[in-house]
N, C-alpha and C positions, 0 to 999 in steps of 0.2 A: 310700671306693672310688668315690664318685660321679664324681670327675674323669675316670676312665677310661671313661665312657660314650660318649665321642666315638670316632669312627672313627680307627684308626691309620694307615690308608693303605697300609701295607706288608703284602703277603701273607705270612702266617705259617703254618707247618705245625702242625696241631693234632691230638692223639690224644684221642679220647673213649672212655670206657667207658660202655656201655648195659647195664642190667640190669633184670630184672622177675621177681617171684616170686608175682604175684597175677594171676588171670584167664588169658586167652589170652596167654601170655608172648611167643610168636613174633609174634603180631599186634601187640602193644604195641611190640615192637622195630621192626617195620616202620613203624608209625605214627610212632615217634620218628624214625626215619631220614628219612621223608618230610617231617616237620616241620622237622628240622634243615636239610634241603637247600633248604627254602623260606625260610630266614632270609636277610635281606639281609647281605651281606658274609661269607657262609660258603658253601662248596661241598663236598660229599662227593666224595673222590677214590677211596677204597677202603674196603671193608668186610671184616671177618673172617667166618668161619663163626659160627654160634651155638653156644655151649658150655654145656651143663647143668652145674651144680655145687652142692654143698651150701652152705648159708649158713655164713659163717665167724665172724662176730662175735656173732651171736645165733642159736644153733643150733635153737631151738624155733620153726621156721617152715618154709614150703615151699622146695623147691629153686629156685635161681635159673637163669635163662637169660641168659647174658651174651654181649657182642659188643664188638668194637672198631671204631670208625669213624676213619679218617684223613681229615682235611679240610683246607681252606685257608680262612684267616679274614683279613679286612681289618679286623675289629673289634678294639679293645683287649681284653685278657683280662677285666677286670671287666665290660665291656659284654656279651661273650660269655656270661659266667657268668650275668649278669642275664637275658639272653635264654633261656638254658637253664632257669633256674628258672621263668621264665614258661611255657615250653613244658611242663615237668613238670606244672605246675598245670593247664594247658589239656588235657593228656592224662589227667587224673584223679587225679594223685598227691594223696594225703591226708596231712595231718600225723599222724604216729605217733611212737612211741618211736624214738629214734636207733638205727640198725642194725636196725629192725624191718622187717616186710613192706612191699613197695613195689610199686605198679602200674608205675612207671618210675623209674629212677634213672640220671641222666646226670652223669658226672664228667669234668672236664677232667684228663687225665693229663699231657699235655705241651702247652706253648704255645710253640713255637719253642724258643729256648734260654733262655727266661725263667725265673728262679728267684725264689721268694719264699716266706716263711713268714708268712702272714696267716691270722687265724682263719677268714675266709670263703673264702679261696683259697690253697692251698699248691701251689706248683709247683716241680718236678714233683710229681705227686700221691704222697703217701706210700705208697699201696697198691701202687705199682710195687715196693716193697721186698719185701713179704711175701705177696702174693696169687698163688698158683700159677695160677689161671685167667688172670690177666693175663699171666703169663710164657708160658703155652701159646698164648694168642691172639697175643701179640707174635711169638713164634717162628714161628707159622703165616704171619704177614704179612712176616716178615723185618725186624721192628722191633727194634732193639738196645736194650732197656730198660736193660741193665747199663751201656752206654756213656753213655746219658742221665744216669743216676744218678752215674757217676764224674765226668762233666764238671760236673755241678751241684755236687758236693762239692768239686771243685777251685776253684770260684768261691765257696765259702763256704757253700753251702746245707747244712743238716743235717736229718735226719729228726726231726720233732717226736716227743719220747719217747711222748706219748700215742697216736701214730698207729701205732706198731709193736706188733703184738699177738701175735707169734709168739715162739718162743725165739730171742733175738738171737744165741745162738752158731751157729745154723744159717745166719745171714745175715752172718757176719763178713766175707766177701769183699766184700759189697755195701756194708756199712756203714762200712768203713774206707777 
């Protein structure tokens, strides 16, 4: 993925999911937004409200506070991902068990109309399929997550099996 570290030049719409369930969660989201907006080749355009919700994939931990940020990026997706991972570390994220508690978690949900299934970066993010809090925040912002997934599927993208953690029968309209 190192080849993507160069600037793409074209401005691309990007949806990010921010989440925290340790410490002052609202402050952590604010610090993450500030750090994101300071990135070269990235600008925040809109932010959703903050939404508390229970942990989905590892239930024995504190409640999350989540938010969606819509921005514009001139960086390639892998470069933006690397910048985000660096930001998470700078903001105090510590390595823990997968799906465990996090000081901050920033995921790229959508990067323009880019589709890929790579172990380090799956676009669109599989969480758009089955995470109710993302559906609520997208709806609040007028973001059509169903259209994004439908378009991606028309272009050959498929949800990695390991990524879908809910009853697939409830998502039949999205997955087909």
